[in-house]
N, C-alpha and C positions, 0 to 999 in steps of 0.2 A: 376435463384440465382447462382452466382458465388460462388466456394468452397473456402474456406481458409485454405493454410495448417500453423498453428501457432503454434509456439515455444514456449509451457505453462510449465513452473515448470520442465524445459529439457527434455517434452516430447512433441512429434508431434502431434498435434489434429487438424484434419479434420473437418471444420465445412462449412457448408452451413449457408448464412448469406446474405442479404440486405448489398449494400455496406453501409449503412449511417447508419446501425446499429451500434451503441456504442459499445465499447470491454468489457463494464461492464454487458450487456446484453449477446453476448457471454458468456461471462464467467459463468455468474448465471444459465441463462436460457439454452442456447445450451449444455455447458459440467457441470453445475449442483454442481459448485462450491460456495457455500455461504459465505463463508469469507470475501470478498469485501462486502461492503456495499452499499446500493443507500442510496444518503441522501437527495440530493439537484436537482441534475441532471442537474448543471448550472457551475460545478466546486469551487463552495465558499466551499466546507466545509471539502472536503476530506475524507469523510467516505469511498469513492471507489477507493480510492489509490493504485496505485500498481506500480511496476518497469518495466519498457521497457529500456533494454540495461543498467541496473542498475540507471535510473535516475528513479524519481518518479513522475507518470502523474496521472492524473483524469481521470479513465476509462470513465466515465459517458457522456463524451464530445470528447472520440478521437476515431474515426470512424474505424470499422475494418479494410477497407482497405486503412488505414493509416499506418497500425503496420508492413507491408510489412514482411522483414527476421529478426525483432527485437524479443530479447528475451524478454518475458513477465515472473515475476515472481508476484504469487500471495502470500497471505498470509498463504496458503497452502503448498509454495513451499520455504516460507523462510528457512525454516529447516526442516528438517525431526523429529526430535523429540521434537522442540519447545524450543532447547538448543542454539539459535540465543542470543548472549548477550544482544541486546536490549528485546529479550523475557524475559529473565530472570532476567533483572534489572527491569522490567515491576511487576514481582511476587514478585520480594526483596521490591518495594516500594508500592505494593497493590494499582496500577494506575488506573484501573476500579472503575467505581461504576457500572455504567448500562450497560457499553461493548460495547453499540452499534459501538460508532466512533473508538474503540479501533485497530483492524487490519488495519484502515488507517493510524493511529497516529500512528503505527509502522510501515507502511510501509515507513512513512515520513522520520521516526528517523533511520532505518537504511540506509535508502539512503544519509541522511547526512552526516551519518558516513562513510557509502563509500567516501564521498568525501573531508571529514574533518574529523581525526579520533580522533582529540582533540577540540572542538568547545567550545567558548567562551559559555557564561549563554545567551548573547547579539547574538550569532549567532545561537543560537539554537532558543530562540525568534522568529529571524527575520525568521527563516525557517520554525518552524512548524508554523508561524502567520496564514498560509493558513488553517491548518486542526482545525475545531471548536468542542469542548465538550461542550453538554448542562451541565452537572455536574460539570463542571469546576474544572477539575483535573489539571489546565495547571503546578501546582507548582512540583507536584507529575512527571508529565509528564519530567518535565526537570530536576527534581534528577533523573530520573532512565535514561536520555541520558547521564549526566553527569556520572554514574554508570557505564555505558555501553561502555563508551569514555574509561573509565580506566581499562576496563577487558583486 
């Protein structure tokens, strides 16, 4: 079984994993970081979203062998104290209901703002279309992203 040195949240973590193991299972099962969620397992829902070199990726379908030297950021590493502008806006707008999809939503929103600091409502809707929320908090998500973009 190969050994991988993964840069996760600014720390190098050594893991032994099969080449085709999804990054999601490495994060959750091998490293014990439970913030990133399993949703569909097919990259359709976005619950497993993490950043790879600042870009939102679906960790359920990204094989650990494909990460290479990329820098992985999970919800646990987005900010030390939960004070990232997106996280603060999420609280302000009371976005979560059940909360299951929220780490993926937040990670996708943060990646959007990294690439476009002042998105329009249409750009937000387009960027967030791949993240599903069973509770239907899409309007609050959009409002939170708009608030975070103005921070």
